[in-house]
N, C-alpha and C positions, 0 to 999 in steps of 0.2 A: 309210751301211751299216746294214743291218738287224741288230738284236741277236738273237743265237741263244738260244732259250729251251727249257729242258727242263721239262716238266710232270710232276709226280709226284702221283698221286691214284688210290686204289683204285676210285673211281667213274669208270669209263671214259666213261660218257655225259657227265658233267660235264667231264671232261678234254677231250673232243672239242669241247664247246661253248666252253670257254675257249680252246682252240687256234684255233677259227674266229674268235672275238672278237679275239684278239691279232693274227692275220694280217690281218684286215680293217682294222686300224688303219694298216697299211702300214709299221709301224716294227719289226715283229718277225717272225722266222721260227722256227716251232716245229720243233725238230730231232728230238724223240722224246717219247713218253709212257711213264713208268715206273709200274708198278702196285704195286710193293712197294719196301721200303727197300733191299734188296740190289741191285735193279736201279738205283736212284738212284746209289748209290756207284760202281757199275761205269760207268754212263753219264757221270757227272761226270768220272771219271778218263780215260775214252776220248774223250769228245766236247768237253770243256772249254767248257760253255755260258757265255754272258755272264750269263744270268738263270736262276734255279731257282725255280719256283713249286710249292710242296710242301705237301701236307696233313701235319700233324704226326702224325695217327693212321694210320700205314701198317702193313700186315702184314709179317711176317718181321723187319723192323728198323724201329723207330719213328723219327719225324722227328728227335727230339733225338739219338738214337744216330747217325743219318745225318750230322747236322751235326758231331758229334765226329769221325766217320770222314773227312769231306771237309775238315776244318779246315786241313789242310796243302796243299790244292790251291792252285796258283799259276798264274795269278791266280785268286782265289776268286770264284765267281759272286755276283751280287747275289741275295739270298734273300728271297722274299716267302712267308710261311707262312699257311696257312689251318687252322682247326680248329673242330670243333663244341664242344670243351671248352677254354676259355681261363681257367684259374686264374692267380692272380698268380705262382705257382711256375712254371707253364709259360711265362708271358710273360717273366719275368726270365731263366729258363734259355735260352729261345730267343734273346732279345736278346743275352745274354752269349755265345752261340755264333755270332753274326753275322747273325741275322735282321734285316732292315731294316724290315719291316712285318708285323704280325699282323692277320689278317682273320677275324672270327668267322663260322662257318657256322651256319645256311644263308645263302648269298649267291648272287647270280646271276653268271654268267660275265662279263657286260658290266661290272659294277662292279669285279670283280677285275682285269679287263684295264685299266680306267681307273686303278686303284691301281698296277698294275705300271708303266704309262706315267708316272704322276706320280713314283713312287719313282725310276725310272731317270733322270728329268729332274733330280731334286734331288741324287741321290747317285751319283757315278761308281763304276764297278767298282773294287774294291780289296780289301785284306785285311780281316780282322774289324775292325769299328769303326763309329762312328756320329757324324755331325756332331751336336753337342749341341742346337743350335737345331732341327734336323730331328727329333731324337728327342722333344723337348718338344712340337713341333707334332703329330707323329703320336700321341702320348699323349693330347693334348687332343682330337684328332679321334676317337680310340677311345672316350674317355669321353662324347663327344657335345656338346662345346662348339662352336657354330657359328663358322666363321672370319670371318664378316662382322660380328661384334660388336666394339665397342671393348674390351670386357672380355676378348676372346680375345687381342688384342694385349697388353693389360696383364698377362694371365696368363703369356704368353710371357716378358715381362720379369721378372715376379715370380718365376717358377720359375728363371730364370737366377740371380737374386739369392739364392734359397733354396738352390740347389745350391752356390753359392759360399760361402754362410754359413748353416749349418744353424740357427743361432739367430735368423735374420731373421724367421721366422714367429712368433716370440714377442714381437716388438716391431714390429708391423705398420706403425704410422704412420711411425715414424722410419726403419725399415729397408726398407720396401716402398713405401708410398704416397707419401712425400715425394720420394724419388729418381725414381720413375716419373712423378709429376706434373711435376717439373722438366724431365724429358726431353721430355715431350709438351706442355708449356705449358698444363696444366690444374691444377685444385685437387686436393689429396689426397683430399677427400671424393668427388670425381667418380671417381677411380680406385677407391676402395673400393666405391662403388655399382655401377660397371660390372663389376667382378669378381664381386660378389654376384649380379648379374643373369645373368652368363654361367653361373655355377654353378647358379642357379635353373633356367635353361633346360635345362642338361645333365641335371639331376635330373628334370625334367618330361618330357623327350623321350628321354633316353638309355635304353639297354638295361639292364634291371635286373641281368642276369647279369654284364655287363661292369662295372657299378658295384660289384657285390659282389666281383668279382675284385680290385679295387683297394682297396676300403674294408671288405671283410669283411661279415659278416651283420648289422652294425649298420645297413646299408642294408636296411631291412625293406620289406615290402609297402606300408607307409605312406610309404616313400621319405624317411626322415629325412635331412635335408641337413646336411653339416658347415658350420662357419663358414669364412670366408675363410682364417683362420689354420690351421685343421685341414686344409683341403683342400691348402694349400701344404705343410704339414709332411708329410703322408702321401705326396703325389705327389712332392714334392722328395726324400724319402728313397728312394722306389722308383727314381727316375731316377738319383740319386747311386749307388745300388748297381749299377744296370745299367752306368753309365759306368765305375765302378771295376772291375767284372768284365771289361769289354771292354778297359780299359787294361791289366789284368794279362795278358789273353790276348795282347795285342799285343807284350808285352815278350819 
């Protein structure tokens, strides 16, 4: 059965392009397009979509306010959000209110449609919440770490360890490199190098605004790169906060 999708975007041309891209996949049926936040709240209540693809910057009622308004919807839709402005505050707030993935604008309709399909495949429709591994993976993707690198896999494991133990990033060899090396049958030095290379590539190829949203303006135009430990400490704390906010919302 096709998933029912509601698109919310003040840019009607983009919304129509996204609608076409989603329906061409054969997996989605776009049930309506909302052009402002108040319409979104009403349509979610009336139409109960499986998926909501929403721009955070909506007129009349902004996206974060919309998410608060629809938080009691049962079942709640899977929410994928887009925005031309993605600060760390917006990201944390949106995730805490149930957004499954954040996509920075400008973006093309086809890439958003692909993200919607991927997110729906990984995460079933449910209440507010996020599978921890999927949240880590989406964060690394947002930062610009390529998924085909060994360092990407090691970063997934390293952030799991960092979330579980905030002090792990301060004793990298024993708390991070050694257990990951044992799990994957490699040497701790190989884990360290692969993580560093993954971060190097993210800093070289990633979007500067996105990096700044996570790491602040210490990420200058010279693209000063954090150490492995700094990267894990900062991202681990951000993820831990998001998970704590969501856990509180679910109670």
